[in-house]
RODO-2510 file (C-alpha; in nm, 4 decimals, decimal comma):
residues 466
     n   res          X          Y          Z
     1     m     3,2249     5,0033    -6,2093
     2     r     3,1943     5,0087    -5,8364
     3     d     2,9225     4,7412    -5,8448
     4     a     3,1330     4,5298    -6,0722
     5     s     3,4335     4,5698    -5,8462
     6     r     3,2221     4,4828    -5,5430
     7     r     3,0928     4,1711    -5,7116
     8     l     3,4480     4,0804    -5,8142
     9     t     3,5740     4,1435    -5,4642
    10     g     3,2928     3,9402    -5,3163
    11     n     3,3703     3,6556    -5,5487
    12     r     3,7348     3,6769    -5,4576
    13     v     3,6479     3,6702    -5,0915
    14     a     3,3966     3,3921    -5,1272
    15     r     3,6171     3,1559    -5,3148
    16     p     3,8878     3,1400    -5,0485
    17     t     3,6135     3,0901    -4,7910
    18     h     3,4823     2,7824    -4,9679
    19     g     3,8349     2,6676    -5,0184
    20     t     3,9126     2,7158    -4,6546
    21     r     3,6104     2,5135    -4,5526
    22     a     3,7065     2,2343    -4,7822
    23     h     4,0583     2,2556    -4,6615
    24     d     3,9438     2,2518    -4,2995
    25     g     3,7331     1,9448    -4,3685
    26     r     4,0265     1,7682    -4,5243
    27     a     4,2443     1,8800    -4,2354
    28     t     3,9948     1,7448    -3,9858
    29     t     3,9759     1,4160    -4,1719
    30     d     4,3519     1,3981    -4,1928
    31     v     4,3946     1,4736    -3,8216
    32     s     4,1375     1,2108    -3,7251
    33     g     4,3085     0,9598    -3,9477
    34     r     4,6455     1,0444    -3,7995
    35     e     4,5033     1,0064    -3,4437
    36     r     4,3617     0,6660    -3,5269
    37     a     4,6870     0,5654    -3,6883
    38     v     4,8882     0,6887    -3,3914
    39     s     4,6488     0,5091    -3,1563
    40     e     4,6808     0,1859    -3,3509
    41     q     5,0573     0,2181    -3,3627
    42     s     5,0678     0,2934    -2,9912
    43     g     4,8442    -0,0064    -2,9156
    44     a     5,0578    -0,2259    -3,1386
    45     s     5,3761    -0,1088    -2,9743
    46     t     5,2183    -0,1614    -2,6329
    47     r     5,1134    -0,5081    -2,7242
    48     g     5,4500    -0,5741    -2,8780
    49     g     5,6892    -0,4672    -2,6091
    50     g     5,5127    -0,2594    -2,3421
    51     t     5,2597    -0,3386    -2,0726
    52     p     4,9454    -0,5052    -2,2145
    53     a     4,6331    -0,2890    -2,2032
    54     a     4,4325    -0,5793    -2,0547
    55     a     4,6623    -0,5763    -1,7532
    56     w     4,5213    -0,2394    -1,6496
    57     s     4,1558    -0,3535    -1,6694
    58     v     3,9554    -0,4794    -1,3678
    59     p     3,9232    -0,8604    -1,3512
    60     v     3,5800    -0,9930    -1,4335
    61     w     3,5325    -1,1616    -1,0969
    62     l     3,6260    -0,8422    -0,9093
    63     d     3,3943    -0,6332    -1,1251
    64     r     3,1016    -0,8690    -1,0600
    65     a     3,1810    -0,8912    -0,6890
    66     t     3,1891    -0,5123    -0,6653
    67     q     2,8553    -0,4805    -0,8423
    68     w     2,6979    -0,7329    -0,6072
    69     a     2,8605    -0,5674    -0,3049
    70     w     2,7297    -0,2162    -0,3642
    71     r     2,3846    -0,3456    -0,4533
    72     l     2,3760    -0,5499    -0,1318
    73     l     2,4956    -0,2491     0,0659
    74     v     2,2188    -0,0333    -0,0801
    75     l     1,9641    -0,3078    -0,0067
    76     l     2,0928    -0,3459     0,3493
    77     a     2,0799     0,0300     0,4041
    78     a     1,7242     0,0484     0,2702
    79     t     1,6151    -0,2457     0,4863
    80     t     1,7753    -0,0936     0,7952
    81     l     1,6045     0,2379     0,7294
    82     l     1,2686     0,0668     0,6771
    83     v     1,3025    -0,1338     0,9998
    84     a     1,4088     0,1769     1,1919
    85     i     1,1061     0,3700     1,0649
    86     t     0,8765     0,0762     1,1431
    87     v     1,0065     0,0475     1,4992
    88     r     0,9982     0,4230     1,5491
    89     l     0,6359     0,4369     1,4345
    90     s     0,5407     0,1183     1,6180
    91     l     0,2295     0,2807     1,7624
    92     l     0,0989     0,2935     1,4037
    93     t     0,2701     0,0012     1,2318
    94     l     0,1891    -0,2598     1,4968
    95     p    -0,1891    -0,1927     1,4910
    96     v    -0,1815    -0,2131     1,1108
    97     l    -0,0057    -0,5507     1,1215
    98     v    -0,2333    -0,6832     1,3968
    99     a    -0,5433    -0,5683     1,2073
   100     l    -0,4196    -0,7319     0,8866
   101     i    -0,3573    -1,0615     1,0645
   102     a    -0,6956    -1,0472     1,2401
   103     s    -0,8695    -0,9626     0,9129
   104     t    -0,7669    -1,3017     0,7713
   105     l    -1,0105    -1,4526     1,0236
   106     a    -1,2774    -1,1794     1,0063
   107     v    -1,3133    -1,1154     0,6316
   108     p    -1,4450    -1,4599     0,5192
   109     p    -1,7422    -1,4728     0,7627
   110     a    -1,8277    -1,1115     0,6783
   111     r    -1,8351    -1,1969     0,3079
   112     r    -2,0557    -1,4992     0,3785
   113     l    -2,3035    -1,2748     0,5586
   114     e    -2,2890    -1,0327     0,2682
   115     r    -2,3684    -1,3106     0,0213
   116     r    -2,6835    -1,3838     0,2252
   117     g    -2,8089    -1,0307     0,1775
   118     v    -2,6657    -0,8556     0,4837
   119     p    -2,5313    -0,5077     0,3989
   120     r    -2,1542    -0,4828     0,4124
   121     l    -2,1514    -0,2260     0,6931
   122     i    -2,3744    -0,4387     0,9144
   123     a    -2,1834    -0,7566     0,8252
   124     a    -1,8520    -0,5970     0,9217
   125     g    -2,0018    -0,4712     1,2490
   126     i    -2,1480    -0,8116     1,3338
   127     v    -1,8195    -0,9917     1,2727
   128     v    -1,5865    -0,7423     1,4398
   129     i    -1,8023    -0,6354     1,7350
   130     g    -1,9500    -0,9822     1,7754
   131     g    -1,6072    -1,1458     1,7675
   132     i    -1,4661    -0,9062     2,0267
   133     s    -1,7721    -0,9521     2,2470
   134     a    -1,7467    -1,3300     2,2227
   135     f    -1,3794    -1,3152     2,3182
   136     i    -1,4499    -1,0913     2,6165
   137     g    -1,7344    -1,3190     2,7237
   138     f    -1,5069    -1,6220     2,7007
   139     v    -1,2438    -1,4489     2,9143
   140     v    -1,5035    -1,3460     3,1723
   141     a    -1,6433    -1,6992     3,1844
   142     i    -1,3084    -1,8660     3,2461
   143     a    -1,1640    -1,5882     3,4653
   144     p    -1,2865    -1,7315     3,8011
   145     a    -1,1488    -2,0773     3,7294
   146     f    -0,8311    -1,9289     3,5861
   147     v    -0,7742    -1,7103     3,8920
   148     r    -0,8609    -1,9907     4,1312
   149     q    -0,6245    -2,2350     3,9658
   150     g    -0,3690    -1,9661     3,8917
   151     r    -0,3217    -1,9051     4,2613
   152     e    -0,1980    -2,2592     4,2850
   153     l     0,0429    -2,2104     3,9943
   154     v     0,3104    -2,0093     4,1763
   155     p     0,3580    -2,2383     4,4795
   156     t     0,3375    -2,5437     4,2537
   157     v     0,6113    -2,4171     4,0238
   158     l     0,8207    -2,3113     4,3223
   159     a     0,7838    -2,6601     4,4677
   160     a     0,8925    -2,8108     4,1367
   161     t     1,1893    -2,5733     4,1228
   162     d     1,2855    -2,6780     4,4733
   163     t     1,2740    -3,0421     4,3618
   164     v     1,4994    -2,9659     4,0646
   165     l     1,7466    -2,7826     4,2878
   166     q     1,7511    -3,0782     4,5246
   167     w     1,8377    -3,3041     4,2320
   168     l     2,1181    -3,0687     4,1338
   169     e     2,2594    -3,0840     4,4844
   170     d     2,2556    -3,4635     4,4845
   171     s     2,3915    -3,4959     4,1299
   172     p     2,7606    -3,4997     4,0275
   173     i     2,7214    -3,1362     3,9122
   174     d     2,7269    -3,0310     4,2792
   175     f     2,5441    -2,7017     4,2242
   176     g     2,3980    -2,6206     4,5657
   177     r     2,1493    -2,3695     4,6935
   178     d     2,4287    -2,1694     4,8580
   179     q     2,5904    -2,1061     4,5207
   180     l     2,2567    -1,9991     4,3721
   181     s     2,1908    -1,7679     4,6689
   182     a     2,5393    -1,6166     4,6374
   183     s     2,4865    -1,5540     4,2660
   184     f     2,1540    -1,3855     4,3367
   185     d     2,3046    -1,1664     4,6108
   186     d     2,5871    -1,0647     4,3776
   187     l     2,3350    -0,9687     4,1105
   188     v     2,1396    -0,7579     4,3597
   189     a     2,4599    -0,5910     4,4798
   190     r     2,5596    -0,5007     4,1229
   191     i     2,2171    -0,3588     4,0511
   192     s     2,1970    -0,1504     4,3714
   193     g     2,5616    -0,0446     4,3647
   194     p     2,7823     0,0452     4,6624
   195     g     2,6815     0,2968     4,9211
   196     g     2,4017     0,1612     5,1404
   197     l     2,1452     0,4423     5,1566
   198     e     2,2646     0,5760     4,8255
   199     g     2,1937     0,2407     4,6754
   200     l     1,8498     0,2345     4,8367
   201     g     1,7797     0,5788     4,6953
   202     a     1,8845     0,4613     4,3514
   203     i     1,6593     0,1601     4,3849
   204     g     1,3672     0,3820     4,4914
   205     s     1,4297     0,6144     4,2002
   206     g     1,4516     0,3168     3,9688
   207     v     1,1234     0,1810     4,1009
   208     a     0,9547     0,5166     4,0420
   209     n     1,0905     0,5271     3,6899
   210     q     0,9724     0,1742     3,6292
   211     v     0,6224     0,2619     3,7499
   212     g     0,6168     0,5559     3,5108
   213     l     0,7355     0,3401     3,2228
   214     i     0,4744     0,0752     3,3043
   215     a     0,1976     0,3376     3,3077
   216     m     0,3193     0,4767     2,9767
   217     g     0,3348     0,1273     2,8307
   218     i    -0,0206     0,0527     2,9433
   219     g    -0,1411     0,3747     2,7814
   220     r     0,0354     0,2943     2,4551
   221     g    -0,1029    -0,0592     2,4647
   222     i    -0,4614     0,0626     2,5083
   223     t    -0,4149     0,3134     2,2265
   224     a    -0,2704     0,0464     1,9970
   225     l    -0,5545    -0,1915     2,0837
   226     l    -0,8254     0,0640     2,0046
   227     l    -0,6514     0,1609     1,6805
   228     s    -0,6252    -0,2065     1,5850
   229     i    -1,0000    -0,2538     1,6338
   230     v    -1,0841     0,0531     1,4232
   231     l    -0,8458    -0,0549     1,1468
   232     l    -0,9845    -0,4090     1,1574
   233     f    -1,3381    -0,2768     1,1053
   234     f    -1,2350    -0,0730     0,8015
   235     f    -1,0250    -0,3565     0,6580
   236     v    -1,3262    -0,5875     0,6805
   237     k    -1,5700    -0,3296     0,5462
   238     d    -1,3623    -0,1559     0,2767
   239     g    -1,0748    -0,3931     0,2103
   240     e    -1,1448    -0,4357    -0,1611
   241     q    -1,1913    -0,0616    -0,2089
   242     l    -0,8598     0,0102    -0,0379
   243     v    -0,6825    -0,2394    -0,2620
   244     g    -0,8565    -0,1012    -0,5706
   245     w    -0,7513     0,2532    -0,4770
   246     f    -0,3906     0,1423    -0,4459
   247     i    -0,3939    -0,0495    -0,7759
   248     s    -0,5583     0,2396    -0,9623
   249     r    -0,2592     0,4573    -0,8674
   250     t    -0,0093     0,1989    -0,9834
   251     p     0,1289     0,2333    -1,3385
   252     v    -0,0706     0,0193    -1,5807
   253     v     0,2345    -0,1773    -1,6861
   254     h     0,2889    -0,2952    -1,3255
   255     r    -0,0707    -0,3662    -1,2222
   256     d    -0,0621    -0,7369    -1,3055
   257     l     0,2531    -0,7764    -1,0960
   258     v     0,1010    -0,5871    -0,8024
   259     r    -0,2178    -0,7959    -0,8168
   260     a    -0,0239    -1,1226    -0,8297
   261     l     0,2056    -1,0249    -0,5416
   262     g    -0,0913    -0,9068    -0,3349
   263     q    -0,2750    -1,2346    -0,3884
   264     r     0,0279    -1,4451    -0,2963
   265     g     0,0927    -1,2388     0,0156
   266     w    -0,2699    -1,2588     0,1266
   267     v    -0,2887    -1,6349     0,0613
   268     a     0,0324    -1,6902     0,2596
   269     l    -0,0961    -1,4815     0,5504
   270     v    -0,4370    -1,6531     0,5521
   271     g    -0,2791    -1,9964     0,5332
   272     y    -0,0320    -1,9242     0,8100
   273     v    -0,2804    -1,7705     1,0550
   274     r    -0,5579    -2,0240     1,0027
   275     g    -0,3174    -2,3174     0,9956
   276     t    -0,1290    -2,2050     1,3045
   277     a    -0,4525    -2,1473     1,4964
   278     t    -0,5777    -2,4948     1,4024
   279     v    -0,2513    -2,6651     1,4961
   280     a    -0,2287    -2,4707     1,8241
   281     a    -0,5867    -2,5666     1,9154
   282     i    -0,5176    -2,9355     1,8452
   283     d    -0,2020    -2,9188     2,0585
   284     a    -0,3876    -2,7517     2,3450
   285     v    -0,6722    -3,0031     2,3343
   286     g    -0,4382    -3,3043     2,3133
   287     i    -0,2098    -3,1962     2,5954
   288     g    -0,5063    -3,0746     2,8029
   289     i    -0,6795    -3,4130     2,7743
   290     g    -0,3600    -3,5893     2,8804
   291     l    -0,3190    -3,3624     3,1820
   292     a    -0,6835    -3,4121     3,2806
   293     i    -0,6560    -3,7913     3,2587
   294     l    -0,3472    -3,7875     3,4818
   295     g    -0,5168    -3,5544     3,7299
   296     v    -0,2569    -3,2791     3,6940
   297     p    -0,3833    -2,9477     3,8335
   298     l    -0,4093    -2,6233     3,6367
   299     v    -0,5314    -2,8010     3,3236
   300     l    -0,7155    -2,4963     3,1870
   301     p    -0,4323    -2,2421     3,2353
   302     l    -0,1763    -2,4844     3,0927
   303     a    -0,3957    -2,5619     2,7917
   304     l    -0,4397    -2,1898     2,7233
   305     l    -0,0652    -2,1371     2,7506
   306     v    -0,0069    -2,4210     2,5044
   307     f    -0,2515    -2,2611     2,2599
   308     i    -0,0868    -1,9196     2,2886
   309     g     0,2586    -2,0724     2,2646
   310     g     0,1595    -2,2381     1,9382
   311     f     0,1748    -1,8960     1,7693
   312     v     0,5463    -1,8739     1,8510
   313     p     0,6961    -2,1520     1,6345
   314     v     0,9651    -2,3904     1,7573
   315     i     1,0209    -2,2398     2,1036
   316     g     0,6611    -2,1654     2,2092
   317     a     0,5463    -2,5270     2,2246
   318     f     0,8718    -2,6303     2,3927
   319     l     0,8440    -2,3730     2,6721
   320     t     0,4751    -2,4350     2,7452
   321     g     0,5321    -2,8115     2,7396
   322     l     0,8231    -2,7706     2,9789
   323     l     0,5984    -2,5764     3,2154
   324     a     0,3394    -2,8556     3,2048
   325     v     0,6087    -3,1125     3,2865
   326     l     0,7304    -2,8971     3,5756
   327     v     0,3798    -2,8710     3,7241
   328     a     0,3315    -3,2476     3,6876
   329     l     0,6638    -3,3065     3,8607
   330     a     0,5616    -3,0946     4,1579
   331     d     0,2159    -3,2495     4,1870
   332     g     0,2605    -3,6168     4,1029
   333     g     0,6299    -3,6872     4,1223
   334     l     0,8783    -3,8195     3,8691
   335     t     0,6537    -4,0866     3,7168
   336     t     0,3734    -3,8418     3,6397
   337     a     0,6247    -3,5915     3,5010
   338     l     0,7717    -3,8533     3,2660
   339     i     0,4242    -3,9492     3,1417
   340     v     0,3390    -3,5825     3,0778
   341     l     0,6724    -3,5426     2,8991
   342     a     0,5860    -3,8379     2,6770
   343     i     0,2438    -3,6867     2,6018
   344     v     0,3930    -3,3478     2,5164
   345     v     0,6634    -3,4983     2,2929
   346     g     0,4106    -3,7266     2,1233
   347     v     0,1676    -3,4423     2,0490
   348     q     0,4464    -3,2207     1,9193
   349     q     0,5815    -3,4979     1,6966
   350     l     0,2309    -3,5549     1,5615
   351     e     0,2070    -3,1822     1,4957
   352     s     0,5399    -3,1471     1,3162
   353     n     0,5176    -3,4650     1,1073
   354     l     0,1457    -3,4856     1,0257
   355     l    -0,0497    -3,1719     1,1138
   356     q     0,1939    -2,9124     0,9818
   357     p     0,2345    -3,0666     0,6324
   358     t    -0,1387    -3,1443     0,6047
   359     i    -0,3049    -2,8330     0,7452
   360     m    -0,0480    -2,5769     0,6309
   361     r     0,0268    -2,7230     0,2888
   362     r    -0,0826    -2,3984     0,1192
   363     a     0,1059    -2,1725     0,3549
   364     v     0,4717    -2,0877     0,3151
   365     r     0,6885    -2,3406     0,4923
   366     l     1,0058    -2,1913     0,6315
   367     h     1,3120    -2,3801     0,7458
   368     p     1,3497    -2,3977     1,1261
   369     v     1,6799    -2,2083     1,1051
   370     v     1,5061    -1,9241     0,9227
   371     v     1,2231    -1,9301     1,1782
   372     l     1,4669    -1,9073     1,4696
   373     a     1,6563    -1,6205     1,3059
   374     v     1,3330    -1,4342     1,2352
   375     l     1,2065    -1,4924     1,5902
   376     a     1,5308    -1,3634     1,7397
   377     t     1,5238    -1,0552     1,5175
   378     g     1,1621    -0,9743     1,5970
   379     t     1,2150    -1,0242     1,9703
   380     l     1,5213    -0,8002     1,9757
   381     l     1,3427    -0,5250     1,7838
   382     i     1,0014    -0,5038     1,9531
   383     g     0,9996    -0,7685     2,2254
   384     v     0,7288    -1,0310     2,2704
   385     t     0,5067    -0,8697     2,0077
   386     g     0,7859    -0,9132     1,7552
   387     a     0,8032    -1,2843     1,8346
   388     f     0,4357    -1,3203     1,7388
   389     l     0,4515    -1,1033     1,4255
   390     a     0,7934    -1,1948     1,2843
   391     v     0,7074    -1,5337     1,1345
   392     p     0,3869    -1,4318     0,9485
   393     i     0,5716    -1,1311     0,8050
   394     a     0,8535    -1,3609     0,6933
   395     a     0,5991    -1,5988     0,5383
   396     v     0,4440    -1,3147     0,3359
   397     l     0,7841    -1,1887     0,2216
   398     a     0,8899    -1,5395     0,1192
   399     a     0,5697    -1,5956    -0,0818
   400     t     0,5841    -1,2611    -0,2602
   401     g     0,9560    -1,2980    -0,3276
   402     n     0,9034    -1,6401    -0,4828
   403     e     0,6198    -1,5058    -0,7003
   404     f     0,8364    -1,2163    -0,8183
   405     r     1,1196    -1,4545    -0,9029
   406     l     0,8929    -1,6858    -1,1034
   407     r     0,7452    -1,3963    -1,3000
   408     e     1,0913    -1,2647    -1,3808
   409     e     1,1947    -1,6073    -1,5069
   410     a     0,8768    -1,6292    -1,7153
   411     a     0,9433    -1,2849    -1,8660
   412     r     1,3008    -1,3806    -1,9588
   413     a     1,1678    -1,6981    -2,1204
   414     g     0,9272    -1,4932    -2,3326
   415     r     0,6086    -1,6187    -2,1686
   416     t     0,3118    -1,3917    -2,1093
   417     v     0,1643    -1,3822    -1,7608
   418     g    -0,1447    -1,2058    -1,6317
   419     p    -0,2692    -1,0885    -1,2926
   420     e    -0,3130    -1,4431    -1,1592
   421     p    -0,0197    -1,5673    -0,9504
   422     i     0,1939    -1,8448    -1,0974
   423     g     0,3688    -1,9475    -0,7748
   424     g     0,0606    -2,0719    -0,5917
   425     p    -0,3172    -2,0443    -0,5605
   426     g    -0,4958    -1,7163    -0,6120
   427     i    -0,7870    -1,5659    -0,4188
   428     d    -1,1545    -1,6435    -0,4415
   429     p    -1,3024    -1,2960    -0,5061
   430     d    -1,6204    -1,3790    -0,3134
   431     l    -1,4740    -1,4995     0,0167
   432     l    -1,1138    -1,3749    -0,0183
   433     l    -0,9884    -1,7239     0,0638
   434     p    -0,7313    -1,9269    -0,1320
   435     s    -0,8905    -2,0513    -0,4536
   436     a    -0,8318    -2,3777    -0,6335
   437     p    -0,5070    -2,3871    -0,8358
   438     q    -0,5543    -2,2707    -1,1938
   439     p    -0,4743    -2,5225    -1,4684
   440     g    -0,1294    -2,4563    -1,6021
   441     a    -0,0448    -2,1967    -1,3401
   442     g     0,1992    -2,4186    -1,1620
   443     a     0,3437    -2,5491    -1,4857
   444     l     0,4732    -2,2094    -1,5776
   445     g     0,6849    -2,1947    -1,2678
   446     k     0,8437    -2,5238    -1,3758
   447     g     0,9074    -2,4069    -1,7283
   448     t     0,6878    -2,6678    -1,8969
   449     g     0,3770    -2,4713    -1,9798
   450     s     0,2332    -2,1280    -2,0283
   451     a     0,0002    -1,9235    -1,8165
   452     p    -0,3280    -1,8001    -1,9536
   453     v    -0,3137    -1,4558    -2,1021
   454     h    -0,5179    -1,1974    -1,9156
   455     g    -0,6132    -0,8540    -2,0283
   456     d    -0,6010    -0,5465    -1,8110
   457     d    -0,8892    -0,5588    -1,5679
   458     d    -1,0692    -0,2440    -1,4704
   459     e    -1,0358    -0,1024    -1,1234
   460     d    -1,3493    -0,2666    -0,9863
   461     s    -1,2648    -0,6142    -1,1092
   462     g    -0,9093    -0,5846    -0,9875
   463     s    -0,9942    -0,4426    -0,6505
   464     g    -1,1170    -0,7705    -0,5124
   465     r    -0,8105    -0,9674    -0,6082
   466     g    -0,5463    -0,8808    -0,3633
***
C-alpha cells in the first residue's frame, strides 16, 4: 500500500511538473511575442507621430570620418613612437642603416668573387676590407693637394663675400657693412648676456661644455663607424642567411608577402644608391672639367663637394654649385662667375632631365615636395646624417607601400600572387641585383593579367630573395 501510494504521489507530483514546464514554455513564448509586438507598436507609433529612430543614429559621413580619424591617430602615435625609439637608439640604428646602404655596393662584387670559386668569408673580407683600404688610400693620396688648396678656400670665399657686400652697399637695397656689424654685435651680446665678467664666465663655461660635447660626439662617431664596418661585413657574408632566418619565423601564410616586400625594398635601395652615386659622379666630373678649363682654383675640393652634395637631393647640388660660383667670382670676377653659373645650371639641367630618368628609372622617383619634406624631417631629427639617410629610407617605404597596395588590390580581385613582386623587378638570386621584369608581373598591377602562381619555397630557396 505504501509503495502504491508513493508511486501515486510521485505521479501526482510529476504531472504538475511537466505541466509547469510546458506552461513556462508557453509563457516564455507568449512574453517574447508580446515584447516583439510591443516593440513593433512602439516603433510604429514612433514613426507615426514621435521622433524618427533614424534621427538618433550617427550620420554615415561622420561615422566614416571617425573611423578614419582614430585609425590615423593610432598610426601617427605608432610612427611617433617608432621615430622616438630610432632616434633614442641612434648609436645602433644609424650603423644598421649605414651598413645596409653600403651593402648595396658591396654585396654584388662579393657574389661575383664567390661565383669564381672564392669562399664567401674570404670574398666578404676582400670586398669590405679592400674597399675601406682603397678609400683610405684615396683620401691619403689627395690629402696634400686638398690641404694645400683648402688653405686658399677661406680667404677666397671671404674675398667673394666682401665683393657681395660691396654690391649690396652700392645697390638700392642699401644694406651696408655697419648694419651687418651691428647685427653681429647684437647677436654676440644676446649670447653672452649682460654683466661683463659674468658674461665672460658664462662664455668660458659654455666653451668648456662645447669641448666636452665635441669629445663625446667624436667618441660616438668612432663607435658608430666601427659598428657600421662590423655590420657591413656580416651583411655581406651572411645576408641571405639573416633573411632566411627572419622568413622562417614568419607565419607561412605571410611569407610570400614578406619576400615580395623585401625584394621591392632592396631593389629600391640598390637603385637609389647606385643611381645617385652615378649621377653625383657625372655632376662632379662635368663641373670639375668646367672649372679646370676656366682656371678656377680649388677644382679638386669643389668637385668633391659637388659629389658629396649629390647625395642630398635638390639642395645639395644647389649649395655646392653656389660655392663654386662664389669662388669663381672672387678669383676671376663677374664674367668668370657667370660662366661657372651657366656651367653649373647646364649640368644640373642635364642631370634632372636626362640622367635622373635614364639612370634611376628602376629606383623610386619621389616628387620634389616629398623630397624636401623628408629632408627637413631627417635634418631636424638627427642633423646632417638625417639629410643623407632620409631620402633612401623614403624611397624604400614608397616602394614597399606600393607593392603592398598592389597585392591587396590583386587579392580583392581574386588573383593569386606568389613571392615575386608585382610592382617592379625582383632580385637576381646570384648577384642580389635587380632582375629583368617577369612576364605578366607588371600586368597584374594594371588589372589586365595574372601573376604566375608560386608554391611555398623552402627556407633555403627563399633566403636569397629579399
